[in-house]
C-alpha positions as CSV (number, residue, x, y, z in Angstrom):
1,M,0.0,0.0,0.0
2,H,2.9,2.4,0.9
3,K,4.5,1.7,-2.5
4,K,1.2,2.3,-4.3
5,K,0.9,5.8,-2.7
6,K,4.5,6.6,-3.7
7,A,3.7,5.6,-7.3
8,I,0.6,7.8,-7.4
9,L,2.6,10.8,-6.0
10,F,5.3,10.2,-8.6
11,I,2.8,10.2,-11.5
12,C,1.2,13.4,-10.2
13,F,4.6,15.1,-10.1
14,I,5.3,14.0,-13.7
15,L,1.9,15.4,-14.8
16,L,2.6,18.8,-13.1
17,I,5.9,19.1,-14.9
18,G,4.2,18.3,-18.2
19,I,1.7,21.1,-17.9
20,S,4.2,23.7,-16.6
21,P,5.8,26.0,-19.2
22,I,9.3,24.9,-20.1
23,H,10.5,28.4,-21.0
24,L,10.1,31.4,-18.8
25,P,8.6,34.5,-20.5
26,P,11.2,37.1,-21.4
27,T,11.8,39.7,-18.8
28,S,10.8,43.2,-19.7
29,A,12.2,46.5,-18.5
30,A,10.5,46.9,-15.2
31,G,7.2,48.9,-15.4
32,Q,7.6,50.0,-19.0
33,T,4.8,50.1,-21.6
34,V,4.7,51.2,-25.2
35,K,2.0,53.7,-26.3
36,I,1.0,53.6,-30.0
37,G,1.3,56.9,-31.8
38,I,-0.8,56.4,-34.9
39,D,-3.8,54.4,-36.1
40,R,-3.4,51.1,-38.0
41,L,0.2,50.7,-37.1
42,N,1.7,47.5,-38.5
43,I,3.2,45.2,-36.0
44,R,5.8,42.9,-37.7
45,E,7.2,39.5,-37.0
46,G,10.7,40.9,-36.7
47,P,12.6,44.2,-36.3
48,G,12.5,45.5,-39.8
49,L,10.2,46.5,-42.7
50,S,11.0,43.3,-44.5
51,Y,9.2,41.1,-41.9
52,P,5.6,40.2,-42.4
53,V,2.8,42.0,-40.6
54,V,1.3,40.0,-37.7
55,A,-1.1,42.6,-36.3
56,Q,-2.4,46.1,-36.6
57,V,-2.8,48.4,-33.5
58,N,-4.3,51.8,-33.0
59,K,-3.3,55.2,-31.6
60,G,-3.4,55.5,-27.8
61,E,-3.3,51.7,-27.1
62,R,-0.6,50.5,-24.7
63,Y,1.3,47.2,-24.7
64,T,4.0,45.6,-22.5
65,Y,7.5,46.4,-23.5
66,L,9.7,43.3,-24.1
67,S,13.0,44.4,-25.8
68,E,14.6,46.7,-28.4
69,K,16.8,46.2,-31.5
70,E,18.1,49.1,-33.4
71,D,15.0,51.2,-34.4
72,W,12.5,48.6,-33.3
73,I,10.7,47.7,-30.1
74,E,9.3,44.3,-29.3
75,I,5.9,44.3,-27.5
76,Q,3.5,41.8,-26.0
77,L,0.2,41.8,-27.9
78,K,-3.2,41.1,-26.2
79,D,-3.6,37.7,-27.8
80,G,-0.4,36.5,-26.2
81,K,1.6,36.9,-29.4
82,K,4.7,39.1,-29.7
83,G,5.6,41.6,-32.4
84,W,7.8,44.5,-33.4
85,A,6.9,48.2,-33.7
86,A,8.9,51.0,-35.3
87,D,10.2,53.1,-32.4
88,W,9.6,56.4,-34.3
89,L,5.9,55.7,-34.2
90,V,5.5,54.8,-30.5
91,T,6.3,56.3,-27.1
92,L,8.1,54.3,-24.4
93,E,6.7,55.2,-21.0
94,S,6.8,53.9,-17.4
95,S,3.5,52.1,-16.7
96,E,3.3,53.1,-13.1
97,N,4.1,56.7,-14.0
98,S,2.3,57.0,-17.4
99,S,-0.4,59.2,-15.8
100,T,1.9,61.0,-13.3
101,T,2.1,64.3,-15.2
102,I,-1.6,64.5,-15.6
103,S,-2.4,63.2,-12.1
104,Q,0.0,65.7,-10.6
105,S,-1.9,68.5,-12.4
106,V,-5.1,68.0,-10.3
107,N,-5.8,71.2,-8.3
108,K,-3.8,73.2,-10.9
109,Q,-5.0,75.4,-13.7
110,A,-5.4,74.1,-17.2
111,I,-4.7,76.4,-20.2
112,I,-6.5,75.3,-23.4
113,S,-4.3,75.2,-26.4
114,A,-6.9,74.6,-29.2
115,D,-10.0,76.4,-30.4
116,G,-13.3,74.5,-30.3
117,L,-12.1,71.8,-27.8
118,R,-15.0,69.5,-27.0
119,V,-16.1,69.0,-23.4
120,R,-17.6,65.6,-22.7
121,K,-19.6,64.0,-19.9
122,G,-16.9,61.3,-19.3
123,P,-13.3,60.5,-20.1
124,G,-13.5,59.2,-23.6
125,T,-14.8,60.0,-27.2
126,N,-17.8,57.8,-26.6
127,Y,-19.3,60.2,-24.1
128,E,-21.7,62.9,-25.0
129,V,-20.4,66.4,-25.8
130,I,-21.8,69.1,-23.4
131,G,-20.0,72.1,-24.9
132,T,-16.8,73.5,-26.4
133,I,-14.0,75.7,-25.0
134,N,-11.4,77.8,-26.8
135,K,-7.7,78.4,-26.9
136,G,-6.3,80.5,-24.0
137,E,-9.1,79.9,-21.6
138,N,-8.2,78.7,-18.1
139,F,-10.0,76.1,-15.9
140,S,-9.4,74.3,-12.6
141,V,-8.4,70.7,-12.9
142,L,-10.6,68.4,-10.8
143,A,-9.5,64.9,-11.7
144,A,-7.5,62.8,-14.2
145,D,-8.2,59.5,-16.0
146,G,-5.6,58.2,-18.4
147,D,-5.3,60.8,-21.2
148,W,-8.4,62.7,-20.0
149,I,-8.8,65.4,-17.4
150,Q,-11.9,66.8,-15.7
151,L,-12.3,70.6,-15.7
152,A,-14.7,72.9,-13.9
153,T,-16.3,74.7,-16.9
154,S,-19.3,76.9,-17.5
155,Y,-21.1,73.8,-18.8
156,G,-20.5,72.1,-15.5
157,N,-17.7,69.5,-14.7
158,G,-16.6,68.0,-17.9
159,W,-13.8,66.0,-19.5
160,V,-11.3,67.0,-22.2
161,S,-8.3,65.3,-23.9
162,S,-5.1,66.3,-22.1
163,E,-3.4,66.5,-25.6
164,F,-4.9,70.0,-26.0
165,V,-4.2,71.3,-22.5
166,Q,-1.2,72.9,-20.8
167,F,-0.9,72.9,-17.0
168,N,0.1,75.9,-14.9
169,S,1.3,75.6,-11.3
170,H,1.1,79.3,-10.8
171,S,-2.0,81.1,-9.6
172,V,-4.0,82.2,-12.7
173,K,-7.3,83.9,-12.8
174,S,-9.9,81.7,-14.5
175,N,-11.3,84.5,-16.6
176,G,-9.7,83.1,-19.7
177,S,-7.4,86.1,-20.4
178,K,-4.6,86.4,-17.9
179,T,-1.4,84.4,-17.9
180,V,2.0,84.5,-16.1
181,N,4.6,86.0,-18.3
182,G,8.4,86.2,-18.3
183,K,11.0,88.2,-20.3
184,I,14.2,86.6,-21.6
185,T,17.5,88.3,-20.5
186,S,20.0,86.2,-22.5
187,N,21.0,87.1,-26.1
188,S,20.7,83.4,-27.1
189,L,18.8,81.1,-24.8
190,N,18.3,77.4,-25.8
191,I,14.8,76.0,-25.5
192,R,14.9,72.4,-24.4
193,S,12.5,69.4,-24.5
194,E,13.3,68.5,-20.9
195,P,14.4,70.4,-17.7
196,S,18.0,69.3,-18.2
197,L,21.1,70.1,-20.2
198,N,20.5,66.6,-21.7
199,G,17.2,67.7,-23.2
200,S,17.3,68.2,-27.0
201,I,17.4,71.8,-28.2
202,I,14.1,72.6,-30.0
203,G,14.5,76.4,-30.5
204,K,16.1,79.6,-29.3
205,L,15.0,82.8,-27.6
206,H,16.6,86.2,-27.5
207,A,16.9,89.1,-25.0
208,G,13.6,90.9,-24.7
209,D,11.4,88.0,-25.9
210,Q,8.2,87.4,-24.0
211,V,7.2,83.9,-22.9
212,I,4.2,82.3,-21.1
213,I,5.4,80.6,-17.9
214,L,3.7,77.4,-17.0
215,S,5.8,76.2,-14.0
216,Q,9.3,76.2,-12.4
217,K,11.4,73.4,-10.8
218,N,15.0,72.7,-10.0
219,G,16.4,75.9,-11.7
220,W,14.3,75.3,-14.9
221,T,11.2,77.2,-16.2
222,Q,8.5,75.5,-18.2
223,I,7.2,77.7,-21.0
224,S,4.7,77.5,-23.8
225,H,6.6,77.2,-27.1
226,L,4.6,77.1,-30.4
227,G,1.7,75.5,-28.5
228,K,3.8,72.9,-26.7
229,E,5.5,72.7,-23.4
230,A,9.3,73.3,-23.3
231,W,12.0,74.3,-20.8
232,V,14.6,77.1,-20.4
233,S,17.1,77.9,-17.6
234,S,15.4,80.0,-14.9
235,Q,18.4,82.2,-14.4
236,Y,17.7,83.9,-17.8
237,V,13.9,84.4,-17.2
238,E,12.7,87.6,-15.5
239,M,9.1,87.6,-14.3
240,V,7.0,90.5,-15.9
241,E,5.0,92.6,-13.4
242,G,1.4,93.3,-14.4
243,N,0.9,90.2,-16.6
244,M,-0.4,90.9,-20.0
245,D,-3.3,89.3,-21.8
246,V,-3.1,87.8,-25.2
247,K,-4.2,90.9,-27.0
248,E,-1.6,93.0,-25.2
249,Q,1.2,90.6,-26.2
250,T,0.3,90.9,-29.9
251,Q,0.5,94.7,-29.6
252,L,3.9,94.6,-27.8
253,E,6.6,96.1,-30.1
254,P,9.7,94.0,-30.1
255,S,13.2,95.4,-29.6
256,K,14.9,97.0,-32.6
257,S,17.7,94.5,-32.3
258,G,15.4,91.7,-33.3
259,K,14.9,93.0,-36.9
260,T,16.2,90.6,-39.6
261,G,15.5,92.4,-42.9
262,T,12.4,92.7,-45.1
263,G,10.0,90.4,-46.9
264,T,7.4,90.8,-49.6
265,V,4.1,88.9,-49.5
266,T,3.7,86.4,-52.4
267,A,0.2,85.0,-51.5
268,T,-3.0,86.7,-52.7
269,S,-4.2,87.1,-49.1
270,L,-2.0,86.0,-46.1
271,T,-3.5,85.6,-42.6
272,V,-1.7,87.3,-39.7
273,R,-1.9,85.2,-36.5
274,S,-1.3,86.0,-32.8
275,T,1.4,83.3,-32.5
276,G,3.9,81.7,-34.9
277,S,1.7,78.6,-35.6
278,L,-1.4,77.6,-37.6
279,N,-3.1,77.3,-34.2
280,G,-2.6,81.0,-33.6
281,K,-5.7,83.2,-33.6
282,A,-6.3,85.1,-36.9
283,I,-5.9,88.8,-36.0
284,G,-5.6,90.3,-39.5
285,S,-4.5,89.8,-43.1
286,V,-2.0,91.2,-45.6
287,S,-2.0,91.2,-49.4
288,M,0.3,90.2,-52.3
289,G,3.1,92.8,-53.0
290,Q,3.1,94.4,-49.5
291,T,6.6,94.6,-48.0
292,F,7.2,94.5,-44.2
293,T,10.1,94.7,-41.9
294,I,10.8,91.3,-40.3
295,L,11.0,91.8,-36.6
296,E,11.6,88.2,-35.5
297,E,11.9,84.7,-37.0
298,A,11.0,81.3,-35.4
299,N,10.3,77.9,-37.0
300,N,9.2,79.1,-40.4
301,W,7.1,82.0,-39.0
302,V,8.0,85.7,-38.9
303,K,6.8,88.6,-36.8
304,I,5.7,91.8,-38.6
305,E,4.0,95.1,-37.9
306,F,1.0,94.4,-40.2
307,K,-0.6,97.8,-39.4
308,K,0.6,100.7,-37.3
309,G,0.9,99.6,-33.6
310,S,-0.3,96.0,-34.3
311,Y,2.0,93.0,-34.5
312,G,1.5,89.4,-35.5
313,W,3.0,86.4,-37.2
314,V,2.8,85.2,-40.8
315,A,4.1,82.0,-42.5
316,S,7.7,82.7,-43.8
317,W,7.2,80.6,-46.9
318,Y,4.8,83.2,-48.3
319,L,7.4,86.0,-47.8
320,E,10.1,86.7,-50.4
321,K,13.3,88.1,-49.0
322,P,15.5,90.3,-51.3
323,N,18.8,88.8,-52.3
324,H,21.0,91.4,-50.6
325,K,24.1,90.0,-52.4
326,S,22.5,90.9,-55.7
327,T,22.0,94.6,-55.0
328,E,23.0,97.3,-57.5
329,T,25.9,98.2,-55.3
330,N,27.4,94.8,-56.1
331,K,26.7,95.1,-59.8
332,Q,29.8,95.5,-62.1
333,A,29.2,96.7,-65.6
334,V,30.9,94.7,-68.4
335,Q,31.6,95.8,-72.0
336,E,32.7,93.9,-75.1
337,S,32.4,90.4,-73.6
338,T,30.3,87.4,-74.4
339,L,29.8,84.0,-72.7
340,T,29.3,80.5,-74.1
341,I,27.0,77.9,-72.5
342,L,28.8,74.7,-71.5
343,H,25.8,72.4,-70.9
344,N,22.5,71.6,-72.6
345,G,19.4,72.9,-70.7
346,S,21.3,75.5,-68.7
347,N,18.8,77.9,-66.9
348,I,18.8,81.6,-67.4
349,R,16.9,83.2,-64.6
350,K,15.0,86.4,-63.9
351,S,17.4,87.5,-61.1
352,A,20.8,86.5,-59.7
353,D,19.3,83.8,-57.4
354,P,19.1,80.0,-57.9
355,S,15.5,80.0,-56.8
356,S,14.5,82.8,-59.2
357,T,12.1,82.1,-62.1
358,V,13.7,80.5,-65.3
359,V,13.1,82.9,-68.3
360,E,15.0,80.9,-70.9
361,R,16.9,77.6,-71.3
362,A,20.1,77.5,-73.3
363,D,22.0,74.7,-74.9
364,Q,25.7,74.0,-75.2
365,G,27.5,76.3,-77.5
366,A,25.0,79.2,-77.4
367,T,26.5,82.6,-76.9
368,Y,25.2,85.7,-75.1
369,E,26.3,89.3,-74.7
370,I,27.4,90.0,-71.0
371,I,25.8,93.2,-69.6
372,S,27.1,93.0,-66.0
373,I,28.3,90.8,-63.2
374,Q,26.4,90.4,-59.9
375,N,28.5,88.4,-57.5
376,D,28.8,84.9,-59.1
377,W,26.2,85.6,-61.8
378,Y,26.4,87.1,-65.3
379,E,23.6,89.3,-66.6
380,V,23.1,88.6,-70.3
381,R,21.1,90.1,-73.2
382,L,18.4,87.8,-74.4
383,G,17.1,87.5,-78.0
384,N,14.0,89.5,-77.3
385,G,15.9,92.4,-75.8
386,D,15.2,91.5,-72.2
387,S,18.0,90.5,-69.8
388,G,18.5,87.4,-67.6
389,F,21.0,85.9,-65.2
390,I,23.1,82.8,-65.5
391,A,25.4,81.2,-62.9
392,G,29.0,82.1,-63.8
393,W,30.5,78.7,-63.1
394,I,28.5,76.9,-66.0
395,V,29.8,79.1,-68.8
396,S,33.0,80.1,-70.5
397,V,33.9,83.8,-71.0
398,N,35.2,85.5,-74.2
399,G,36.6,89.0,-73.7
400,P,37.9,91.1,-70.7
401,A,35.0,90.1,-68.3
402,P,36.2,88.5,-65.0
403,V,35.9,84.7,-64.9
404,V,33.8,83.3,-62.1
405,E,35.0,80.1,-60.4
406,K,32.5,78.3,-58.1
407,P,34.4,77.3,-54.9
408,G,33.5,74.3,-52.7
409,P,32.1,71.0,-53.8
410,K,32.5,71.4,-57.6
411,T,35.7,69.3,-57.7
412,S,34.4,66.3,-55.8
413,L,31.2,66.1,-58.0
414,K,32.9,66.7,-61.3
415,N,32.2,63.8,-63.8
416,K,30.3,61.8,-61.1
417,K,27.3,59.8,-62.6
418,I,24.3,60.7,-60.5
419,V,20.8,59.3,-61.3
420,I,17.9,61.4,-59.8
421,D,14.7,59.5,-59.5
422,P,11.5,61.7,-59.0
423,G,9.1,59.3,-57.3
424,H,5.8,58.3,-59.1
425,G,4.5,60.0,-62.2
426,G,1.8,59.6,-64.9
427,R,-1.1,57.4,-63.7
428,D,0.8,57.0,-60.3
429,N,0.1,60.2,-58.4
430,G,1.8,58.9,-55.2
431,T,0.2,60.4,-52.1
432,T,-2.1,63.4,-52.1
433,G,-1.5,66.2,-49.6
434,A,-4.0,67.7,-47.1
435,S,-4.6,70.6,-49.6
436,G,-4.5,68.5,-52.7
437,T,-0.8,68.5,-53.6
438,T,0.2,65.4,-55.6
439,E,3.5,63.8,-54.7
440,K,4.4,63.2,-58.3
441,T,4.4,66.9,-59.0
442,V,6.5,68.1,-56.1
443,T,9.1,65.2,-56.5
444,L,9.6,66.4,-60.1
445,K,10.0,70.0,-59.0
446,T,12.7,68.9,-56.5
447,A,14.5,66.7,-58.9
448,K,14.8,69.4,-61.6
449,L,16.2,71.9,-59.2
450,L,18.7,69.4,-57.9
451,Y,19.6,68.5,-61.5
452,D,20.5,72.1,-62.1
453,K,22.8,72.3,-59.1
454,L,24.6,69.0,-59.8
455,K,25.0,69.8,-63.5
456,A,26.5,73.2,-62.7
457,A,29.1,71.4,-60.5
458,G,30.2,69.3,-63.5
459,A,28.3,66.1,-62.6
460,N,26.9,63.8,-65.3
461,V,23.2,63.9,-64.2
462,I,20.4,61.6,-65.4
463,L,16.7,62.0,-64.6
464,T,14.6,58.8,-64.6
465,R,11.8,61.0,-65.8
466,N,11.6,64.7,-66.6
467,T,7.9,64.9,-67.4
468,D,4.7,63.6,-65.9
469,T,5.3,60.0,-67.1
470,F,4.8,56.6,-65.5
471,I,8.1,54.8,-65.1
472,P,8.1,51.2,-63.7
473,L,10.3,50.6,-60.7
474,S,12.4,48.1,-62.6
475,S,13.2,50.7,-65.3
476,R,14.3,53.1,-62.6
477,V,16.8,50.6,-61.2
478,Y,17.9,49.7,-64.7
479,T,18.8,53.3,-65.4
480,A,21.2,53.2,-62.4
481,H,22.8,49.9,-63.7
482,Y,22.9,51.0,-67.3
483,H,24.8,54.2,-66.5
484,N,26.9,52.6,-63.8
485,A,25.8,55.3,-61.5
486,D,28.0,56.6,-58.6
487,A,24.8,57.5,-56.8
488,F,21.0,56.9,-57.2
489,I,18.8,59.4,-55.4
490,S,15.1,58.6,-55.2
491,I,13.0,61.6,-54.1
492,H,9.6,61.2,-52.3
493,Y,7.3,62.9,-49.9
494,D,5.5,61.1,-47.1
495,S,2.0,60.6,-45.9
496,I,0.3,59.0,-42.9
497,A,-3.2,58.9,-41.4
498,D,-2.1,60.9,-38.3
499,R,-1.8,64.5,-39.7
500,S,0.3,65.6,-36.8
501,V,3.3,63.5,-37.9
502,R,6.0,65.5,-39.6
503,G,9.7,65.4,-40.5
504,M,12.1,64.0,-43.1
505,T,13.7,60.5,-43.3
506,T,16.4,58.9,-45.5
507,Y,16.4,55.1,-46.2
508,Y,19.0,52.6,-47.4
509,Y,18.8,48.8,-47.9
510,H,22.3,47.4,-48.4
511,S,25.1,48.0,-46.1
512,Y,27.1,49.6,-48.9
513,Q,24.4,52.3,-49.2
514,K,24.5,53.3,-45.5
515,G,27.4,55.8,-45.8
516,L,25.7,57.7,-48.6
517,A,22.5,57.8,-46.6
518,A,24.3,59.2,-43.6
519,D,26.2,61.9,-45.5
520,V,23.2,63.2,-47.5
521,H,20.8,63.0,-44.6
522,S,23.0,65.0,-42.3
523,S,23.4,67.7,-44.9
524,V,19.7,67.9,-45.7
525,A,18.8,67.9,-42.0
526,S,21.1,70.8,-41.3
527,S,19.9,72.8,-44.4
528,S,16.1,72.4,-43.8
529,S,14.0,73.3,-40.8
530,L,12.0,70.0,-40.7
531,K,12.0,67.5,-37.9
532,N,15.0,65.1,-38.3
533,R,13.6,61.5,-38.3
534,D,17.1,60.2,-39.1
535,Y,18.4,57.7,-41.7
536,R,17.5,54.0,-41.4
537,F,16.9,50.7,-43.2
538,G,14.0,50.6,-45.6
539,D,12.8,47.7,-47.8
540,Y,12.1,49.6,-51.0
541,Y,12.4,48.0,-54.5
542,V,14.6,50.8,-55.9
543,L,17.0,50.2,-53.0
544,R,16.7,46.4,-52.6
545,E,17.2,45.6,-56.3
546,N,19.8,48.3,-56.9
547,K,23.4,47.2,-57.2
548,R,24.6,50.8,-57.1
549,N,24.9,53.2,-54.2
550,A,21.2,54.1,-53.8
551,I,19.1,56.0,-51.2
552,L,15.5,57.1,-50.9
553,L,14.6,60.4,-49.3
554,E,11.1,61.2,-47.8
555,L,11.4,65.0,-47.6
556,G,8.4,65.8,-45.5
557,Y,4.8,64.8,-44.8
558,L,2.2,66.1,-47.3
559,S,-0.5,64.7,-45.0
560,N,0.5,67.4,-42.4
561,P,-1.2,70.6,-43.5
562,T,1.6,72.9,-42.2
563,E,4.4,70.7,-43.7
564,E,2.6,70.5,-47.0
565,M,2.7,74.3,-47.3
566,I,6.4,74.4,-46.3
567,V,7.7,71.7,-48.6
568,T,5.9,73.1,-51.7
569,S,7.4,76.6,-51.1
570,G,10.4,77.8,-53.2
571,Q,12.3,78.6,-50.1
572,Y,12.2,75.0,-48.9
573,Q,12.9,73.5,-52.3
574,E,16.0,75.7,-52.5
575,M,17.2,74.6,-49.0
576,V,16.5,70.9,-49.4
577,T,18.2,70.6,-52.9
578,T,21.2,72.5,-51.6
579,G,21.4,70.0,-48.7
580,I,21.3,67.0,-51.1
581,Y,23.9,68.7,-53.3
582,Q,26.2,69.4,-50.4
583,G,25.7,65.9,-48.9
584,L,26.7,64.3,-52.2
585,A,29.8,66.5,-52.4
586,K,30.7,65.6,-48.9
587,H,30.3,61.9,-49.7
588,F,32.5,61.9,-52.8
589,N,35.1,64.1,-51.1
């Protein structure tokens, strides 16, 4: 009997082992969760775009963090499976502290950062709307639940999304008009993303600038910067007595030292806003052809005095600044000299500026009378009697006129075979922007401007298309192989369901393409004002099947209304093509 009991116990032990998991689950970073940043985000089987999609998740959902590899984060899905998410589309947060910022804001004041913000009966979009509140209004915070906060409003106690709220630890009157203000005392003060010297620099302020103060801690002051929270060192912020309301701030005349030249309006009617953002309140408008003194510049917005005693902000991509280097004082008259065009399709422009309108295209061997020299440009007489300008380094001179030599990257680019691939075309529109911009149109615009710059430097440049034509991906790659290209540059513009996403990214596939991606991306990022989303691996046909040094650039999000206006402007096109040009020169040097 005793032996029988032992046998039964042994069998039970074996059964317990059999049903127990053999492998322990992977340990995750203690208390960390991953918050999804966009709707319908693809979760992949492995850490890369080449892996199959195993699930789709939505914005705001949270999952357990498991591990990281390069630009990818492994998460635990709700069905027990695991998958990988691109780290640039998610936020890593501490699960026990994910609501700390909001929870700590209870009993503080909330400043609304968007007009028409819906107030709901409960903490979620499924609850009934009881009213709306507007940007700049202040309310007491009563409670917090996840990404929602409860406010004491004129409609009663209601809930709003914390995404459109800033918190103020100072005492603020809840009349919707007063805020705590500060004045900057440093000539160049860094604005940081965190209250630490390790925080990334997201902007600069100058002596005399006014800021809205949200809170202070450990020697740092939290401010409102372009509708978002940011930090500056407290030692350079002076509290302003008799805090101003929003209207008074727009009327405040900036210091004379902040002036940065003039600009002429190029839009038919341009809205003037209270702050340098599309979220700023419309306070007036200006018309095409009006010229204003630029008092201040920040993140593609400029401050002007749009009428006597009234100041506001306008989008800088609708202001044309004069080319001061091309003034009459720098103009040198030339007599009895001609020039000869060195390359087919050379552009003769309306003014001595690479972004100026093309008035005529000239082919190799054509000759023109030289009228004058403006810096590095020759003014020439056209066949119809008008004049135009051509870059001095793409022509040869006959006569006593000075010869222009273009310094810099010309040597490293000379004779390099570069294929420029404007994405999409013909029946393939690519993405369509928030205001209707088609990707195929703007990629061709960028490609042609880049073509001019590289051709002028002596490169052998080939366009995969120079009209609105459909070109198969295989033909684009074949062009690079046929010409034995030193570099293949595929130009695109991005799009995503979440219209708040912005920035530029560069992709490579093979390891031998990584160096080119790094060089070009760093130059473009430093030339443009867009968010830097870095360079990374990307599984694209024109890269994967390309045996040449190839990269693909996504030069901004057309799905973001603000970014769509920026990337289609002449100013941005000039900056980004200069960045690509300099990046290629750097790589070949």
